[in-house]
N, C-alpha and C positions, 0 to 999 in steps of 0.2 A: 504494500500500500504506500510505503514511503517513496517508492520509485515512480509512482504514477503522476505525482504533482508536477514535476519538471516537464513532462510531455504535454500537459494541458496548457501551459503558458509558453510553449515554444514559439519562437519568433517567426517562422515561415508563414503563419496564417495572416498576420497584419501586413506582411510585405506585399501580398497580391493586390489589395485595393490601392496601395500607394502607387503601383505602376499605372493605374488607370489615369491618374492625374499628371504624372510626369511624361507618359507616352500615350496620351489619349488619342493622338492622331493616327497611331498605327494599331490600336487595339480593336479587334473585331467586335463591332457593336451587335452583331447578330446573336451573341451569347446572352444578351439581356432579353427579358420578357417585355419590358416597356421601352419602346424605341421612340426617339424624337421625330424621325421622319414621318411615320404614319400619323402622328398627332397633327402635324402641319397639314397633311392631306385631308384629314377629317374636317379641319377648320375651313379649308378652301371649299369643300363640297357644300357647305351650308349656304353658299351664295348662289348655287346653281338652281335654276327654276325647276319647279316640279315637273313641268311639261318636258323640259330637256332631259331630266333624270329618267323619266319614264321612257322616252324614246331611246335613250342610250341603253337602258336595260333590255329593251325589245330588239336591240341590234339594228336600229334604224338611224339614219342621219338626222340630227336635230333640225337642220335647216329645211330638209324636204318634208319632215313630218309635222313640224310646227305650223299652225295656220298663221296668216298675217294678223298682226295685232290690230285690233279695232281702235286705232288712235283717233282722237277727236279732230286732229289736223294732220295734214301731210304736205310737205314742201318738195317740189321738184324743179330741177334746172335743165334746160335744153340748149344745145348749141348746134349750129349748122353753118356750113360754108360751101359755096359753089363758085366755079370759074365762070366768068362772063365771056361769051364768045359771040361773034356776029352770026346772024341767021337763026337765032333762037328767040322766042318770046320771053319777056321779063314779067314773071307773074309773082306778085307779092301779096300774101294773104288772100289769094284767090282772085285778085284784081290784076288785069293785064295793064302794065305800065308802059307807055310809049318810050322806047329807047333804041339805040342803034345796036344793042347786043342784049343777050339774055343768058339764062343759066343753062350750062351744059350738064345734063343729068339724065339718069335712067327714066325717071318719071317726068313730071312737068317742071321739076327743079324749084318748087316754091320754098325758098329758104325759111320764110317765116312760119309757114304751116308745119314744116318738118321739125323745127325746133320746138314748136308748141306741142306737137305729138310726143317728142322725146321728154319734154318737161312733165307731161301728164303721166307717161309710162314710168318715168323715174320716181315720181311721187308715189306711185302705186307699187314700186319695187319690182317692176316687170322689165323684160329685155328691151333693148332699144329698137328704134324703128328699122334699122338695118337687119335685125334678126327676124322681126315679124314680117317685114316686107323686103326681102333680099333683092339687091339690084341685079342679081344674075337670073332672076325669075322673069321669063318673057311676058307673063301676064301683067306685070307692073310697068312694062315699057310704055312710056308716055302717059301713064295713068294720072288723073287729076289728084292732087294731094288732099282734096276734100274727102276722098275715100279713106285715107289714112287717119285723118282727124276724126271722122265719124266713128271709126273703129276704136280709137283711143277714148272717145267720149262714152261709147258703149261699155267699154271695160271699166271706166270710172264709175258709171252708174251701177254696173253689176257688182262692184265692190262696195257700194253703199255711200259713195261720195258725190259731191257736187263742187263746182268751181267757186271758190271764195273770191279770189281776184287773180289777175294775170298782168304781168309787167314785162313788156318786150322791148328790145333795143335792136334796131337795124343799123348795120354799119356798111356804108357804101359812099363812094365819092360822088357818083352821079347815077341817076338823075335825082332831083329834089323830090322827097317823099311827101312833103307838107301838103301839096295840092290833092293828094290821094289818101291822106291819112284817115279822114272820116269814113270814106268808102271801105277802106281796109278794116277799120274797127267794126263797122256795121256788119260786114260779111263774116268776120271772125266771131262776133257775138252770136250771129245766126247759126253758124256751124256748131258752136259749142253749146248753144242753148242757154246763154247767159245774158244778163243785162249789160248793155254797152258801158254802163257806169263802172263796172268792175274790170274793164279791160283798158289797159294803158299802153300806148305805143309811142316810142321815141325813135328818132333817127339821128345818126351822127356820121360825119365824114371821118376819114382816117388821116387827115392832114397830109395827103399826098404821099403817105409812107407805105411801102411794100405793095403787094398786089391789090389790097383793098383801096389804098390811096391812089393807085394808078389805074383805077377803073377796070381791073382785070379779074376782080372777084367781088363777091357780096357775102356778108355774114350776118348772123342774128343770134341773140341771146334771149332766152325767155325763162322767167321764174313764175311758177304757179303755186297757189295755196289752195289745197282741197280741204273741204270741210265735210265731216260726217253728217249725213242726212238725219 
């Protein structure tokens, strides 16, 4: 019995935990039952939505399985640019504008309606106009852009939204847009089915800089606000 006491207080036992602090970077953490890494993962998972978690557990992509959020407002931006060439009509907002050149494009080249379509599609989180109406499809050759905007408006209503307001900017050196501005706004409001008071149209030159300023191209930007019905 007298020989057992020295064995109980032998030094090798406290030496092992000491090495955890002096050489913690090389000690295999898998020997422990409580690990710091899994605890961080658990904390991060608390921020994942229930819909996403459910879709992941079912082996599906969260983006493809989650429905579009029914937001009260949606904002979209559209942009388009076309070359100006002799022998083509210049159509802006569905209105034929007298000019010595027009837009070279697969359809009628209406730069304003094209970017309005892209703005609406963007607000809805849908593919752009080039994917829905590809320019390598013969059936869209020379098609009026009113076809495209009517489809965008149909998709907007189908999703349960209506136009709150629209703000568009045309960029071209020539011709002057101001004499045709009211006709463009009236036609655009009729195509969208919105009051003319919620549609704003501006036109700017490009100060004779690059193709826009040299009357070799025309561009347009549009921002739309969609509101839940």
